[in-house]
PQR file of N, CA, C, O and H, with PARSE charges and radii, in Angstrom:
ATOM      1  N   MET A   1      41.637  11.965  51.815 -0.4000 1.5000
ATOM      2  CA  MET A   1      40.211  11.898  51.607 -0.0000 2.0000
ATOM      3  C   MET A   1      39.719  13.269  51.147  0.5500 1.7000
ATOM      4  O   MET A   1      39.677  14.213  51.936 -0.5500 1.4000
ATOM      5  N   ALA A   2      39.355  13.376  49.897 -0.4000 1.5000
ATOM      6  CA  ALA A   2      38.880  14.635  49.344 -0.0000 2.0000
ATOM      7  C   ALA A   2      37.420  14.837  49.748  0.5500 1.7000
ATOM      8  O   ALA A   2      36.637  13.892  49.848 -0.5500 1.4000
ATOM      9  H   ALA A   2      39.389  12.610  49.255  0.4000 1.0000
ATOM     10  N   HIS A   3      37.097  16.079  49.969 -0.4000 1.5000
ATOM     11  CA  HIS A   3      35.734  16.405  50.383 -0.0000 2.0000
ATOM     12  C   HIS A   3      34.947  16.845  49.165  0.5500 1.7000
ATOM     13  O   HIS A   3      35.388  17.721  48.421 -0.5500 1.4000
ATOM     14  H   HIS A   3      37.733  16.847  49.887  0.4000 1.0000
ATOM     15  N   GLU A   4      33.788  16.246  48.955 -0.4000 1.5000
ATOM     16  CA  GLU A   4      32.911  16.626  47.854 -0.0000 2.0000
ATOM     17  C   GLU A   4      31.691  17.323  48.442  0.5500 1.7000
ATOM     18  O   GLU A   4      30.936  16.735  49.216 -0.5500 1.4000
ATOM     19  H   GLU A   4      33.430  15.535  49.560  0.4000 1.0000
ATOM     20  N   LYS A   5      31.514  18.568  48.066 -0.4000 1.5000
ATOM     21  CA  LYS A   5      30.420  19.373  48.598 -0.0000 2.0000
ATOM     22  C   LYS A   5      29.070  18.786  48.193  0.5500 1.7000
ATOM     23  O   LYS A   5      28.861  18.411  47.040 -0.5500 1.4000
ATOM     24  H   LYS A   5      32.128  19.046  47.437  0.4000 1.0000
ATOM     25  N   LEU A   6      28.172  18.715  49.153 -0.4000 1.5000
ATOM     26  CA  LEU A   6      26.807  18.269  48.859 -0.0000 2.0000
ATOM     27  C   LEU A   6      26.056  19.426  48.209  0.5500 1.7000
ATOM     28  O   LEU A   6      26.040  20.542  48.727 -0.5500 1.4000
ATOM     29  H   LEU A   6      28.342  19.020  50.090  0.4000 1.0000
ATOM     30  N   VAL A   7      25.446  19.145  47.085 -0.4000 1.5000
ATOM     31  CA  VAL A   7      24.696  20.176  46.382 -0.0000 2.0000
ATOM     32  C   VAL A   7      23.234  20.058  46.796  0.5500 1.7000
ATOM     33  O   VAL A   7      22.653  18.972  46.778 -0.5500 1.4000
ATOM     34  H   VAL A   7      25.459  18.238  46.664  0.4000 1.0000
ATOM     35  N   THR A   8      22.658  21.183  47.165 -0.4000 1.5000
ATOM     36  CA  THR A   8      21.284  21.203  47.661 -0.0000 2.0000
ATOM     37  C   THR A   8      20.320  20.632  46.627  0.5500 1.7000
ATOM     38  O   THR A   8      19.355  19.959  46.989 -0.5500 1.4000
ATOM     39  H   THR A   8      23.129  22.064  47.180  0.4000 1.0000
ATOM     40  N   LYS A   9      20.564  20.889  45.364 -0.4000 1.5000
ATOM     41  CA  LYS A   9      19.679  20.375  44.314 -0.0000 2.0000
ATOM     42  C   LYS A   9      19.643  18.849  44.336  0.5500 1.7000
ATOM     43  O   LYS A   9      18.576  18.248  44.207 -0.5500 1.4000
ATOM     44  H   LYS A   9      21.348  21.436  45.070  0.4000 1.0000
ATOM     45  N   LYS A  10      20.808  18.227  44.498 -0.4000 1.5000
ATOM     46  CA  LYS A  10      20.862  16.759  44.555 -0.0000 2.0000
ATOM     47  C   LYS A  10      20.181  16.246  45.821  0.5500 1.7000
ATOM     48  O   LYS A  10      19.521  15.207  45.794 -0.5500 1.4000
ATOM     49  H   LYS A  10      21.674  18.716  44.602  0.4000 1.0000
ATOM     50  N   LEU A  11      20.340  16.969  46.927 -0.4000 1.5000
ATOM     51  CA  LEU A  11      19.708  16.552  48.174 -0.0000 2.0000
ATOM     52  C   LEU A  11      18.190  16.576  48.047  0.5500 1.7000
ATOM     53  O   LEU A  11      17.501  15.685  48.543 -0.5500 1.4000
ATOM     54  H   LEU A  11      20.877  17.813  46.948  0.4000 1.0000
ATOM     55  N   ARG A  12      17.677  17.602  47.379 -0.4000 1.5000
ATOM     56  CA  ARG A  12      16.224  17.720  47.236 -0.0000 2.0000
ATOM     57  C   ARG A  12      15.642  16.602  46.366  0.5500 1.7000
ATOM     58  O   ARG A  12      14.458  16.285  46.473 -0.5500 1.4000
ATOM     59  H   ARG A  12      18.237  18.326  46.976  0.4000 1.0000
ATOM     60  N   GLU A  13      16.467  16.008  45.511 -0.4000 1.5000
ATOM     61  CA  GLU A  13      16.002  14.913  44.662 -0.0000 2.0000
ATOM     62  C   GLU A  13      15.954  13.582  45.412  0.5500 1.7000
ATOM     63  O   GLU A  13      15.302  12.640  44.960 -0.5500 1.4000
ATOM     64  H   GLU A  13      17.430  16.265  45.424  0.4000 1.0000
ATOM     65  N   MET A  14      16.639  13.499  46.554 -0.4000 1.5000
ATOM     66  CA  MET A  14      16.668  12.259  47.337 -0.0000 2.0000
ATOM     67  C   MET A  14      15.371  12.086  48.119  0.5500 1.7000
ATOM     68  O   MET A  14      14.708  13.065  48.462 -0.5500 1.4000
ATOM     69  H   MET A  14      17.168  14.265  46.921  0.4000 1.0000
ATOM     70  N   ASP A  15      15.015  10.832  48.398 -0.4000 1.5000
ATOM     71  CA  ASP A  15      13.859  10.608  49.265 -0.0000 2.0000
ATOM     72  C   ASP A  15      14.338  10.593  50.729  0.5500 1.7000
ATOM     73  O   ASP A  15      15.537  10.628  51.004 -0.5500 1.4000
ATOM     74  H   ASP A  15      15.554  10.037  48.120  0.4000 1.0000
ATOM     75  N   MET A  16      13.388  10.542  51.643 -0.4000 1.5000
ATOM     76  CA  MET A  16      13.711  10.657  53.071 -0.0000 2.0000
ATOM     77  C   MET A  16      14.639   9.544  53.547  0.5500 1.7000
ATOM     78  O   MET A  16      15.510   9.776  54.385 -0.5500 1.4000
ATOM     79  H   MET A  16      12.414  10.514  51.420  0.4000 1.0000
ATOM     80  N   GLU A  17      14.456   8.342  53.017 -0.4000 1.5000
ATOM     81  CA  GLU A  17      15.293   7.214  53.436 -0.0000 2.0000
ATOM     82  C   GLU A  17      16.763   7.460  53.059  0.5500 1.7000
ATOM     83  O   GLU A  17      17.670   7.206  53.852 -0.5500 1.4000
ATOM     84  H   GLU A  17      13.748   8.153  52.336  0.4000 1.0000
ATOM     85  N   GLU A  18      16.976   7.955  51.846 -0.4000 1.5000
ATOM     86  CA  GLU A  18      18.341   8.267  51.407 -0.0000 2.0000
ATOM     87  C   GLU A  18      18.941   9.399  52.243  0.5500 1.7000
ATOM     88  O   GLU A  18      20.121   9.369  52.591 -0.5500 1.4000
ATOM     89  H   GLU A  18      16.239   8.161  51.202  0.4000 1.0000
ATOM     90  N   LEU A  19      18.112  10.393  52.558 -0.4000 1.5000
ATOM     91  CA  LEU A  19      18.590  11.518  53.360 -0.0000 2.0000
ATOM     92  C   LEU A  19      18.990  11.064  54.762  0.5500 1.7000
ATOM     93  O   LEU A  19      20.007  11.505  55.296 -0.5500 1.4000
ATOM     94  H   LEU A  19      17.153  10.417  52.275  0.4000 1.0000
ATOM     95  N   GLU A  20      18.188  10.183  55.354 -0.4000 1.5000
ATOM     96  CA  GLU A  20      18.510   9.688  56.693 -0.0000 2.0000
ATOM     97  C   GLU A  20      19.798   8.864  56.668  0.5500 1.7000
ATOM     98  O   GLU A  20      20.599   8.932  57.600 -0.5500 1.4000
ATOM     99  H   GLU A  20      17.362   9.824  54.920  0.4000 1.0000
ATOM    100  N   LEU A  21      19.993   8.095  55.613 -0.4000 1.5000
ATOM    101  CA  LEU A  21      21.227   7.320  55.464 -0.0000 2.0000
ATOM    102  C   LEU A  21      22.430   8.250  55.320  0.5500 1.7000
ATOM    103  O   LEU A  21      23.467   8.037  55.948 -0.5500 1.4000
ATOM    104  H   LEU A  21      19.342   8.040  54.856  0.4000 1.0000
ATOM    105  N   ARG A  22      22.284   9.275  54.495 -0.4000 1.5000
ATOM    106  CA  ARG A  22      23.373  10.249  54.305 -0.0000 2.0000
ATOM    107  C   ARG A  22      23.656  11.010  55.598  0.5500 1.7000
ATOM    108  O   ARG A  22      24.808  11.336  55.885 -0.5500 1.4000
ATOM    109  H   ARG A  22      21.442   9.448  53.985  0.4000 1.0000
ATOM    110  N   GLN A  23      22.614  11.293  56.378 -0.4000 1.5000
ATOM    111  CA  GLN A  23      22.782  11.982  57.647 -0.0000 2.0000
ATOM    112  C   GLN A  23      23.637  11.145  58.593  0.5500 1.7000
ATOM    113  O   GLN A  23      24.544  11.668  59.242 -0.5500 1.4000
ATOM    114  H   GLN A  23      21.678  11.028  56.145  0.4000 1.0000
ATOM    115  N   ALA A  24      23.353   9.859  58.672 -0.4000 1.5000
ATOM    116  CA  ALA A  24      24.140   8.974  59.527 -0.0000 2.0000
ATOM    117  C   ALA A  24      25.594   8.905  59.054  0.5500 1.7000
ATOM    118  O   ALA A  24      26.516   8.893  59.870 -0.5500 1.4000
ATOM    119  H   ALA A  24      22.617   9.434  58.145  0.4000 1.0000
ATOM    120  N   GLU A  25      25.796   8.860  57.737 -0.4000 1.5000
ATOM    121  CA  GLU A  25      27.154   8.835  57.188 -0.0000 2.0000
ATOM    122  C   GLU A  25      27.918  10.104  57.545  0.5500 1.7000
ATOM    123  O   GLU A  25      29.086  10.047  57.927 -0.5500 1.4000
ATOM    124  H   GLU A  25      25.048   8.870  57.073  0.4000 1.0000
ATOM    125  N   LEU A  26      27.251  11.251  57.418 -0.4000 1.5000
ATOM    126  CA  LEU A  26      27.904  12.521  57.736 -0.0000 2.0000
ATOM    127  C   LEU A  26      28.251  12.621  59.218  0.5500 1.7000
ATOM    128  O   LEU A  26      29.314  13.125  59.581 -0.5500 1.4000
ATOM    129  H   LEU A  26      26.302  11.298  57.107  0.4000 1.0000
ATOM    130  N   GLU A  27      27.348  12.137  60.071 -0.4000 1.5000
ATOM    131  CA  GLU A  27      27.634  12.158  61.508 -0.0000 2.0000
ATOM    132  C   GLU A  27      28.875  11.330  61.824  0.5500 1.7000
ATOM    133  O   GLU A  27      29.707  11.736  62.636 -0.5500 1.4000
ATOM    134  H   GLU A  27      26.485  11.727  59.775  0.4000 1.0000
ATOM    135  N   LYS A  28      28.997  10.171  61.183 -0.4000 1.5000
ATOM    136  CA  LYS A  28      30.162   9.318  61.401 -0.0000 2.0000
ATOM    137  C   LYS A  28      31.426   9.981  60.855  0.5500 1.7000
ATOM    138  O   LYS A  28      32.473   9.948  61.501 -0.5500 1.4000
ATOM    139  H   LYS A  28      28.321   9.841  60.524  0.4000 1.0000
ATOM    140  N   GLU A  29      31.328  10.584  59.664 -0.4000 1.5000
ATOM    141  CA  GLU A  29      32.479  11.274  59.084 -0.0000 2.0000
ATOM    142  C   GLU A  29      32.955  12.406  59.989  0.5500 1.7000
ATOM    143  O   GLU A  29      34.157  12.577  60.193 -0.5500 1.4000
ATOM    144  H   GLU A  29      30.477  10.610  59.140  0.4000 1.0000
ATOM    145  N   MET A  30      32.007  13.185  60.535 -0.4000 1.5000
ATOM    146  CA  MET A  30      32.386  14.295  61.416 -0.0000 2.0000
ATOM    147  C   MET A  30      33.044  13.775  62.684  0.5500 1.7000
ATOM    148  O   MET A  30      34.025  14.349  63.155 -0.5500 1.4000
ATOM    149  H   MET A  30      31.030  13.046  60.369  0.4000 1.0000
ATOM    150  N   PHE A  31      32.516  12.703  63.235 -0.4000 1.5000
ATOM    151  CA  PHE A  31      33.103  12.109  64.432 -0.0000 2.0000
ATOM    152  C   PHE A  31      34.532  11.656  64.149  0.5500 1.7000
ATOM    153  O   PHE A  31      35.452  11.940  64.917 -0.5500 1.4000
ATOM    154  H   PHE A  31      31.719  12.237  62.852  0.4000 1.0000
ATOM    155  N   ASP A  32      34.704  10.942  63.025 -0.4000 1.5000
ATOM    156  CA  ASP A  32      36.033  10.458  62.657 -0.0000 2.0000
ATOM    157  C   ASP A  32      37.006  11.613  62.429  0.5500 1.7000
ATOM    158  O   ASP A  32      38.164  11.545  62.840 -0.5500 1.4000
ATOM    159  H   ASP A  32      33.957  10.712  62.402  0.4000 1.0000
ATOM    160  N   THR A  33      36.539  12.660  61.783 -0.4000 1.5000
ATOM    161  CA  THR A  33      37.395  13.822  61.533 -0.0000 2.0000
ATOM    162  C   THR A  33      37.808  14.477  62.849  0.5500 1.7000
ATOM    163  O   THR A  33      38.968  14.848  63.023 -0.5500 1.4000
ATOM    164  H   THR A  33      35.598  12.716  61.449  0.4000 1.0000
ATOM    165  N   ARG A  34      36.857  14.617  63.776 -0.4000 1.5000
ATOM    166  CA  ARG A  34      37.198  15.204  65.087 -0.0000 2.0000
ATOM    167  C   ARG A  34      38.236  14.353  65.802  0.5500 1.7000
ATOM    168  O   ARG A  34      39.161  14.882  66.418 -0.5500 1.4000
ATOM    169  H   ARG A  34      35.914  14.315  63.635  0.4000 1.0000
ATOM    170  N   GLN A  35      38.084  13.037  65.721 -0.4000 1.5000
ATOM    171  CA  GLN A  35      39.050  12.147  66.371 -0.0000 2.0000
ATOM    172  C   GLN A  35      40.439  12.296  65.753  0.5500 1.7000
ATOM    173  O   GLN A  35      41.440  12.343  66.468 -0.5500 1.4000
ATOM    174  H   GLN A  35      37.332  12.608  65.221  0.4000 1.0000
ATOM    175  N   ARG A  36      40.496  12.369  64.428 -0.4000 1.5000
ATOM    176  CA  ARG A  36      41.790  12.525  63.755 -0.0000 2.0000
ATOM    177  C   ARG A  36      42.430  13.868  64.091  0.5500 1.7000
ATOM    178  O   ARG A  36      43.651  13.956  64.219 -0.5500 1.4000
ATOM    179  H   ARG A  36      39.683  12.331  63.847  0.4000 1.0000
ATOM    180  N   LEU A  37      41.616  14.915  64.234 -0.4000 1.5000
ATOM    181  CA  LEU A  37      42.160  16.226  64.593 -0.0000 2.0000
ATOM    182  C   LEU A  37      42.727  16.209  66.015  0.5500 1.7000
ATOM    183  O   LEU A  37      43.792  16.772  66.270 -0.5500 1.4000
ATOM    184  H   LEU A  37      40.624  14.843  64.130  0.4000 1.0000
ATOM    185  N   VAL A  38      42.011  15.561  66.936 -0.4000 1.5000
ATOM    186  CA  VAL A  38      42.457  15.510  68.331 -0.0000 2.0000
ATOM    187  C   VAL A  38      43.745  14.699  68.466  0.5500 1.7000
ATOM    188  O   VAL A  38      44.626  15.052  69.249 -0.5500 1.4000
ATOM    189  H   VAL A  38      41.146  15.104  66.729  0.4000 1.0000
ATOM    190  N   THR A  39      43.848  13.624  67.708 -0.4000 1.5000
ATOM    191  CA  THR A  39      45.031  12.770  67.811 -0.0000 2.0000
ATOM    192  C   THR A  39      46.155  13.225  66.877  0.5500 1.7000
ATOM    193  O   THR A  39      47.176  12.548  66.750 -0.5500 1.4000
ATOM    194  H   THR A  39      43.132  13.338  67.071  0.4000 1.0000
ATOM    195  N   LYS A  40      45.963  14.368  66.229 -0.4000 1.5000
ATOM    196  CA  LYS A  40      46.969  14.971  65.343 -0.0000 2.0000
ATOM    197  C   LYS A  40      47.283  14.123  64.112  0.5500 1.7000
ATOM    198  O   LYS A  40      48.345  14.280  63.510 -0.5500 1.4000
ATOM    199  H   LYS A  40      45.134  14.918  66.332  0.4000 1.0000
ATOM    200  N   GLU A  41      46.380  13.233  63.736 -0.4000 1.5000
ATOM    201  CA  GLU A  41      46.561  12.453  62.514 -0.0000 2.0000
ATOM    202  C   GLU A  41      46.213  13.286  61.292  0.5500 1.7000
ATOM    203  O   GLU A  41      46.568  12.934  60.167 -0.5500 1.4000
ATOM    204  H   GLU A  41      45.517  13.105  64.225  0.4000 1.0000
ATOM    205  N   GLN A  42      45.520  14.383  61.519 -0.4000 1.5000
ATOM    206  CA  GLN A  42      45.088  15.251  60.430 -0.0000 2.0000
ATOM    207  C   GLN A  42      45.274  16.693  60.867  0.5500 1.7000
ATOM    208  O   GLN A  42      44.994  17.043  62.013 -0.5500 1.4000
ATOM    209  H   GLN A  42      45.232  14.669  62.433  0.4000 1.0000
ATOM    210  N   ASP A  43      45.751  17.534  59.944 -0.4000 1.5000
ATOM    211  CA  ASP A  43      45.910  18.937  60.314 -0.0000 2.0000
ATOM    212  C   ASP A  43      44.949  19.841  59.547  0.5500 1.7000
ATOM    213  O   ASP A  43      44.941  21.050  59.779 -0.5500 1.4000
ATOM    214  H   ASP A  43      45.979  17.250  59.013  0.4000 1.0000
ATOM    215  N   ASN A  44      44.156  19.303  58.660 -0.4000 1.5000
ATOM    216  CA  ASN A  44      43.234  20.104  57.870 -0.0000 2.0000
ATOM    217  C   ASN A  44      41.958  20.370  58.670  0.5500 1.7000
ATOM    218  O   ASN A  44      40.994  19.607  58.597 -0.5500 1.4000
ATOM    219  H   ASN A  44      44.163  18.321  58.472  0.4000 1.0000
ATOM    220  N   THR A  45      41.968  21.455  59.429 -0.4000 1.5000
ATOM    221  CA  THR A  45      40.808  21.787  60.261 -0.0000 2.0000
ATOM    222  C   THR A  45      39.633  22.275  59.423  0.5500 1.7000
ATOM    223  O   THR A  45      38.492  22.246  59.885 -0.5500 1.4000
ATOM    224  H   THR A  45      42.751  22.075  59.489  0.4000 1.0000
ATOM    225  N   ALA A  46      39.894  22.720  58.211 -0.4000 1.5000
ATOM    226  CA  ALA A  46      38.821  23.218  57.342 -0.0000 2.0000
ATOM    227  C   ALA A  46      37.870  22.102  56.932  0.5500 1.7000
ATOM    228  O   ALA A  46      36.699  22.357  56.649 -0.5500 1.4000
ATOM    229  H   ALA A  46      40.821  22.744  57.836  0.4000 1.0000
ATOM    230  N   GLN A  47      38.360  20.874  56.900 -0.4000 1.5000
ATOM    231  CA  GLN A  47      37.503  19.758  56.473 -0.0000 2.0000
ATOM    232  C   GLN A  47      36.304  19.596  57.409  0.5500 1.7000
ATOM    233  O   GLN A  47      35.193  19.332  56.949 -0.5500 1.4000
ATOM    234  H   GLN A  47      39.311  20.667  57.130  0.4000 1.0000
ATOM    235  N   LEU A  48      36.516  19.748  58.698 -0.4000 1.5000
ATOM    236  CA  LEU A  48      35.412  19.625  59.648 -0.0000 2.0000
ATOM    237  C   LEU A  48      34.382  20.722  59.403  0.5500 1.7000
ATOM    238  O   LEU A  48      33.178  20.473  59.475 -0.5500 1.4000
ATOM    239  H   LEU A  48      37.418  19.962  59.072  0.4000 1.0000
ATOM    240  N   ARG A  49      34.847  21.925  59.117 -0.4000 1.5000
ATOM    241  CA  ARG A  49      33.929  23.030  58.843 -0.0000 2.0000
ATOM    242  C   ARG A  49      33.084  22.725  57.606  0.5500 1.7000
ATOM    243  O   ARG A  49      31.879  22.976  57.603 -0.5500 1.4000
ATOM    244  H   ARG A  49      35.825  22.127  59.059  0.4000 1.0000
ATOM    245  N   LEU A  50      33.702  22.193  56.568 -0.4000 1.5000
ATOM    246  CA  LEU A  50      32.963  21.847  55.347 -0.0000 2.0000
ATOM    247  C   LEU A  50      31.946  20.747  55.618  0.5500 1.7000
ATOM    248  O   LEU A  50      30.838  20.777  55.083 -0.5500 1.4000
ATOM    249  H   LEU A  50      34.681  21.990  56.571  0.4000 1.0000
ATOM    250  N   GLN A  51      32.316  19.782  56.442 -0.4000 1.5000
ATOM    251  CA  GLN A  51      31.383  18.706  56.782 -0.0000 2.0000
ATOM    252  C   GLN A  51      30.203  19.244  57.581  0.5500 1.7000
ATOM    253  O   GLN A  51      29.066  18.820  57.375 -0.5500 1.4000
ATOM    254  H   GLN A  51      33.216  19.758  56.878  0.4000 1.0000
ATOM    255  N   ARG A  52      30.468  20.172  58.487 -0.4000 1.5000
ATOM    256  CA  ARG A  52      29.371  20.765  59.272 -0.0000 2.0000
ATOM    257  C   ARG A  52      28.407  21.526  58.369  0.5500 1.7000
ATOM    258  O   ARG A  52      27.194  21.492  58.575 -0.5500 1.4000
ATOM    259  H   ARG A  52      31.392  20.517  58.655  0.4000 1.0000
ATOM    260  N   ARG A  53      28.949  22.207  57.376 -0.4000 1.5000
ATOM    261  CA  ARG A  53      28.092  22.944  56.446 -0.0000 2.0000
ATOM    262  C   ARG A  53      27.243  21.997  55.611  0.5500 1.7000
ATOM    263  O   ARG A  53      26.064  22.261  55.376 -0.5500 1.4000
ATOM    264  H   ARG A  53      29.935  22.234  57.208  0.4000 1.0000
ATOM    265  N   ASP A  54      27.844  20.887  55.157 -0.4000 1.5000
ATOM    266  CA  ASP A  54      27.072  19.879  54.421 -0.0000 2.0000
ATOM    267  C   ASP A  54      25.967  19.307  55.297  0.5500 1.7000
ATOM    268  O   ASP A  54      24.847  19.087  54.835 -0.5500 1.4000
ATOM    269  H   ASP A  54      28.802  20.673  55.348  0.4000 1.0000
ATOM    270  N   TYR A  55      26.290  19.068  56.564 -0.4000 1.5000
ATOM    271  CA  TYR A  55      25.317  18.531  57.510 -0.0000 2.0000
ATOM    272  C   TYR A  55      24.157  19.518  57.679  0.5500 1.7000
ATOM    273  O   TYR A  55      22.996  19.112  57.720 -0.5500 1.4000
ATOM    274  H   TYR A  55      27.200  19.246  56.939  0.4000 1.0000
ATOM    275  N   ALA A  56      24.472  20.799  57.775 -0.4000 1.5000
ATOM    276  CA  ALA A  56      23.427  21.819  57.907 -0.0000 2.0000
ATOM    277  C   ALA A  56      22.557  21.862  56.653  0.5500 1.7000
ATOM    278  O   ALA A  56      21.336  21.983  56.747 -0.5500 1.4000
ATOM    279  H   ALA A  56      25.415  21.128  57.741  0.4000 1.0000
ATOM    280  N   ARG A  57      23.186  21.761  55.473 -0.4000 1.5000
ATOM    281  CA  ARG A  57      22.417  21.717  54.227 -0.0000 2.0000
ATOM    282  C   ARG A  57      21.458  20.534  54.221  0.5500 1.7000
ATOM    283  O   ARG A  57      20.289  20.659  53.853 -0.5500 1.4000
ATOM    284  H   ARG A  57      24.178  21.662  55.396  0.4000 1.0000
ATOM    285  N   LEU A  58      21.976  19.391  54.634 -0.4000 1.5000
ATOM    286  CA  LEU A  58      21.176  18.171  54.676 -0.0000 2.0000
ATOM    287  C   LEU A  58      19.983  18.336  55.625  0.5500 1.7000
ATOM    288  O   LEU A  58      18.852  17.995  55.275 -0.5500 1.4000
ATOM    289  H   LEU A  58      22.925  19.289  54.933  0.4000 1.0000
ATOM    290  N   LEU A  59      20.242  18.857  56.819 -0.4000 1.5000
ATOM    291  CA  LEU A  59      19.154  19.036  57.785 -0.0000 2.0000
ATOM    292  C   LEU A  59      18.117  20.037  57.281  0.5500 1.7000
ATOM    293  O   LEU A  59      16.927  19.885  57.557 -0.5500 1.4000
ATOM    294  H   LEU A  59      21.160  19.134  57.103  0.4000 1.0000
ATOM    295  N   THR A  60      18.551  21.045  56.555 -0.4000 1.5000
ATOM    296  CA  THR A  60      17.623  22.019  55.976 -0.0000 2.0000
ATOM    297  C   THR A  60      16.674  21.335  55.008  0.5500 1.7000
ATOM    298  O   THR A  60      15.466  21.569  55.048 -0.5500 1.4000
ATOM    299  H   THR A  60      19.518  21.168  56.330  0.4000 1.0000
ATOM    300  N   VAL A  61      17.210  20.495  54.142 -0.4000 1.5000
ATOM    301  CA  VAL A  61      16.379  19.791  53.170 -0.0000 2.0000
ATOM    302  C   VAL A  61      15.448  18.809  53.882  0.5500 1.7000
ATOM    303  O   VAL A  61      14.282  18.690  53.506 -0.5500 1.4000
ATOM    304  H   VAL A  61      18.191  20.305  54.109  0.4000 1.0000
ATOM    305  N   VAL A  62      15.939  18.109  54.894 -0.4000 1.5000
ATOM    306  CA  VAL A  62      15.101  17.189  55.652 -0.0000 2.0000
ATOM    307  C   VAL A  62      13.925  17.942  56.277  0.5500 1.7000
ATOM    308  O   VAL A  62      12.786  17.481  56.205 -0.5500 1.4000
ATOM    309  H   VAL A  62      16.886  18.205  55.200  0.4000 1.0000
ATOM    310  N   ASN A  63      14.193  19.088  56.885 -0.4000 1.5000
ATOM    311  CA  ASN A  63      13.129  19.860  57.509 -0.0000 2.0000
ATOM    312  C   ASN A  63      12.148  20.405  56.474  0.5500 1.7000
ATOM    313  O   ASN A  63      10.946  20.456  56.734 -0.5500 1.4000
ATOM    314  H   ASN A  63      15.118  19.463  56.944  0.4000 1.0000
ATOM    315  N   GLU A  64      12.643  20.814  55.304 -0.4000 1.5000
ATOM    316  CA  GLU A  64      11.748  21.272  54.237 -0.0000 2.0000
ATOM    317  C   GLU A  64      10.802  20.144  53.824  0.5500 1.7000
ATOM    318  O   GLU A  64       9.602  20.361  53.655 -0.5500 1.4000
ATOM    319  H   GLU A  64      13.620  20.773  55.093  0.4000 1.0000
ATOM    320  N   LYS A  65      11.345  18.954  53.667 -0.4000 1.5000
ATOM    321  CA  LYS A  65      10.515  17.815  53.252 -0.0000 2.0000
ATOM    322  C   LYS A  65       9.500  17.448  54.333  0.5500 1.7000
ATOM    323  O   LYS A  65       8.361  17.104  54.020 -0.5500 1.4000
ATOM    324  H   LYS A  65      12.320  18.778  53.804  0.4000 1.0000
ATOM    325  N   LYS A  66       9.903  17.518  55.601 -0.4000 1.5000
ATOM    326  CA  LYS A  66       8.976  17.207  56.687 -0.0000 2.0000
ATOM    327  C   LYS A  66       7.841  18.220  56.713  0.5500 1.7000
ATOM    328  O   LYS A  66       6.683  17.842  56.890 -0.5500 1.4000
ATOM    329  H   LYS A  66      10.829  17.797  55.856  0.4000 1.0000
ATOM    330  N   ARG A  67       8.155  19.504  56.539 -0.4000 1.5000
ATOM    331  CA  ARG A  67       7.123  20.532  56.545 -0.0000 2.0000
ATOM    332  C   ARG A  67       6.184  20.373  55.356  0.5500 1.7000
ATOM    333  O   ARG A  67       4.977  20.583  55.480 -0.5500 1.4000
ATOM    334  H   ARG A  67       9.095  19.811  56.395  0.4000 1.0000
ATOM    335  N   ALA A  68       6.734  20.006  54.213 -0.4000 1.5000
ATOM    336  CA  ALA A  68       5.922  19.854  53.002 -0.0000 2.0000
ATOM    337  C   ALA A  68       4.963  18.668  53.117  0.5500 1.7000
ATOM    338  O   ALA A  68       3.860  18.702  52.572 -0.5500 1.4000
ATOM    339  H   ALA A  68       7.714  19.836  54.112  0.4000 1.0000
ATOM    340  N   SER A  69       5.388  17.616  53.832 -0.4000 1.5000
ATOM    341  CA  SER A  69       4.546  16.428  53.930 -0.0000 2.0000
ATOM    342  C   SER A  69       3.482  16.550  55.015  0.5500 1.7000
ATOM    343  O   SER A  69       2.533  15.766  55.034 -0.5500 1.4000
ATOM    344  H   SER A  69       6.284  17.588  54.275  0.4000 1.0000
ATOM    345  N   SER A  70       3.621  17.505  55.906 -0.4000 1.5000
ATOM    346  CA  SER A  70       2.611  17.636  56.983 -0.0000 2.0000
ATOM    347  C   SER A  70       1.542  18.636  56.665  0.5500 1.7000
ATOM    348  O   SER A  70       0.635  18.849  57.471 -0.5500 1.4000
ATOM    349  H   SER A  70       4.391  18.142  55.891  0.4000 1.0000
TER
END
């Protein structure tokens, strides 16, 4: 499973509904990755770090949009 970096520009073009859907997907991906790391099915520990960074990018854009709408 190759990791594709989330680009902030693309995130900013999404509406809140799409962002919330992507947030749920990322949470599930991170959970699955942690499970695979614990059970030794995966040895690429860097993938979890990249997913966490994408998640942080996503949350940043979500918070920017919330602040802009209030």
